[in-house]
N, C-alpha and C positions, 0 to 999 in steps of 0.2 A: 565096804563100810569101814571108815577109819576107827582105830582103837581109841580108847580114852587117852592112852599115853600119847598117841599121835596128835590128838586134839590139844592136849596140854603142851606138847612140844611146839606146836604151831603157835600157841599163845606166847610161849617163851621167846620164840623167834620174832613175833610181831612186837613184843615189848622191846627187844634188842634193837629193832629197826628204829624205834623212837629214841632210844638212848643214843644211837649212832647219829641221828639227826643233830642233836645238840653237841655231841662229842666232836663231830667233824667241824662244826662252826667254831668251837673252842680252839681246836688244834690249828685251824687256818687263821683264826682271828687274833690270837695272842701274838705279841711282838717276838717272843722267843719261848722255847720250851720251859725255861725257868719260871715264866709267868704262870704256868700251870700249877706251880707250888704255892702261889700266893694265897694267903688266908685272909679273907676280908673280915672286918669287924663290924657288926651291925648291932646297934643299941648296946654296946659293951660286950657282946657275945662273939667269940671267934668262930667263924664258919669253917667247915672242911674245904680244903683246896680241891680244884678239879682233879689233880693228880691223885689225891687221897680217894676221891669218889671212884675213879676208874679202878684203882687197885682194890678198893673195898668190894666193888661189884664183882671183880674177877675172883677174889678170895671167897666171898660168900656163895657165889654160884658154884664154885668148886666144892665147898662144904655141903651146901644144901642140895644141889642137883646131882652131884656125883658121889661124894662120900656117904651122905645120908640115905642114898637110894641104892647103894651097892654098885655104883658105877666106877669107871676108871679114874679115881681120884688121883690128883698130882700133889707132890710136895715141892714147894719152892721156898728158898731161904727167907724171903721177905714177908711171907704170908702172915705170920703171927703179928706183925706190926700194923696190919690193915684189916684185921678181923674185928669181930664184935668188941667194942671198947678200946680198940687199938688207936694209938695217937699218930701212927705213921712213923716215918723216919725223917731225919734232916735231909734236905734235897740232895746233898752230896753223897749220901749213903743209899739213895734209892736206885733201883735199876734204871737204865736209860729208858726214855719214853718208848722207843721202838721195841724194846724187850717187854715192857709192860703191855703194850698194845698187842704184841704177838701172843702173850700169855692170855690176855683178855679174850682174844678171838679163838685161840685153841681150846680153852676151857669151855667156851660157849658152844663150839662145834661138837666137842665130845658130849656135852650135856644134852644137846638137842638129839644127837644120834642115839644116846643111851635111853632117853625118855621115850623117844619114838618106838624103840624096840621093846619097851617094857610091856609084858602082858598085863591086862587089866587086873588080874588077880594080885599082882605085885603091888598095886596101888593101895591095897588093903593092909599091907604090912605095917608094922609099928613105926611111929616117929621116934627115931633114935637120937635126935638132936639134944634132948634134955630141955628143950624150950617148950614148956607147956602151952603157952599162948598161941603157938602155931596150930595145934590140933593134935590128933592122936594117930594119924595115918601118914604113910608116904605121900599119898595124894595131897594131904594138908601141907606137907613140907614143900611140895612142888608149887602149889598155889601160893604159899607164903613167899617162895623165891620170886615168883612173878610179881607179886605186889611189892616186894622189897626192892627189886630193880626199878619198878615204876616210881616208887618213892624217890629214889636217888636220881632218876631221870629228871624229876622236878627240881631237885637241887642243882643239877647241871644247867637247867634252864635259867635259874637264878644266877649262877656263876657267870653264864654268858652275859646277862644283863649287867652284872657288876663289873665285868671287863669292858662294857660298852659295846658288846656284840649284839646286833639286832637278831631276834629269833624268828620273826615273822615278817 
């Protein structure tokens, strides 16, 4: 019988599969990597670029699924620019796309392994994020990370459409 941690990790993995569906379409469909930095404006509101979304998902997965659960958290120089409330960096100051995607994949792999190995009792630990709306436990933090990525997967689907990339 799988542990609850293994079931949550499975859901994290399935969420990432959907994110990658849109991400692959974007990377293949834009004319060049600089296009991933494009910020569209809708009804006067500037939207986050595909690059920002990818970096943000990597940073928040690192914080929510690794740091906040006692896992093997990583530090990388650009993280603070793509976290909660971060505006990103000018394209010329961003890490190259291949470095971003390697970090995106590496953090995810570590997070899935860490959550899979967590005993059920660890899920009852306290939410140390300081974000009350998430809930009170480590379990709540993991569930929030799942829904957080899914939210931004939806944003990636819109960015595909705005770039003229068919999604279905």
